[in-house]
N, C-alpha and C positions, 0 to 999 in steps of 0.2 A: 412358886411366884412369891415374892416379898413385896409388901406395899406399906407405905407410910404416908401420913398426912400431917403436915405441920404448918402453922401460921406464925409469922413474925408479928409482933405487936409494936405499933408506933407510939410516940409520946402523947398523942391525943386520942388513943383508943383505936387507931387504924389497925386493920388486919391486912396482911399482904403475903403473897406467895408467888412463886414462879416455877416453871419446869420446862425441860427441853426433851425432845426426841430428835434423832438425827434429821436435820433439815427443818425443824419446827421449834417455836418458842411460844409459850403462853404465860401470861401474868395477870393477876387479879388483885385489886385493892378495894377494901370495904371501909366505910366510915359508918358504923352502925348507928351512932347517935344522930347522924344527919341523913339516914336512909339513903346512902350513896354507895354505888358500886360501879367500878370500871373494870373492863376486861379488854386485854389486847392479845391478839393472836397473829403470828406472822410466820411466813415460811423462810425467814432469815434467822437461823439459829444464833448468829453472832450479833443480833440486834438488841441484846439486853441493855446496853447503856442508853440507847434511844428510847426503848420501851420504859425503862425505869424513870427517865426524865419526863416522859409524857404522863405516866401515871402520877408522878409527884406533882407536876404542874396542874393537872386536872383537879386534884384534891386540895391543893394549897389554899385556894380562896376560902375553903371551909374550915381549915385547921391552922393555917399559917405556918405549917411545918414543911420543910424541904426534906423529902424522903428518898430522893434519887439515889444517893450513895448507899443508903441502907437497903433499898430494894435490890440494887445491883449486887451488894455483898451477900445477900440472902439467896444467891443463886442455887437452885437445886440441881 
């Protein structure tokens, strides 16, 4: 078994990642300076654009950064 863990870093110190298994998708976003975490899990593997938009929208009031495209591009 091979395993790796990597976080992408946003412009305001956000940390985010996502991953898929057949039929499932999970994504997480943290804003450590604001004590904020959001996690989305779905049984729709192709839902990454919607999940990325939701994660970005939820953190945007704290950071003023739109991360939807970045989260989607960081697809695992």
